[in-house]
Steps between C-alpha positions, in 0.01 A plus 500: 500500500641842405420764766594803282872413491702474191575137411838443338518231228829339435583336166778246493704447187734206493851569368701198401853489649795330335674450832457161669585638846293728727604865496392843606259636246684832535793357296267357233236756403436846653237764410679835495215738416166490324527266195882473544658166606864388562558134409791262571567332160660204663182411691223635279435462124362841397322339207288282744377784730129508561284680241425787741870592501541509119429872487743588786847642451713202584857579618726199467757502780863504391744235633609599855824682516774313697579695819720477799192388685467187289653297778222617733247373248678161475458440877145614500182326385407790273502493119793633305231728344465725804549783246138454401396566858451877467255707704255738337461821696254644241432490129850624417736442789655160572752393768757280345827329603787748429722214379258412212579761228325288229178506693540869566551573128195288406276691740634830368438402137133436594450842664553396865711688754717235664620581853823298549544364857726245655306204637707196411583422860133404544520229240606216740182571698266430214465769238529867418292815500163366404524204742616716793203739486135482572242743363275600783350816358459633155366831377261537208214293362500130481587386143452185310789414274 
């Protein structure tokens, strides 16, 4: 029974993964802004994305840049694709690992404003920016995309 409250409907779209092991979705596929999606090409075949994503701007993540923090990633349970794990601040600004210049350039080419930050020391604990945050409040209207 609806007592005058908005009821949220959630649509689930299955996305096939090429990986045979469990991983954080934040290193696989990540919505950046309305109709803009970052995809890890090792885990997701862009040609097999659900129909509803066909009209989206799909950014294919570059191969992660090797960094001095690579050892930290080797001793962690996180994916080597932590470069995909960026954090959207708004429609333009993204927090991104400072040691990933290829990802920074990709985001710039697509009109985003990357904010490079060092966060590699967090990798052994299970992820990067998106994993280490929790949205508790958002401004604006609820949107469906």
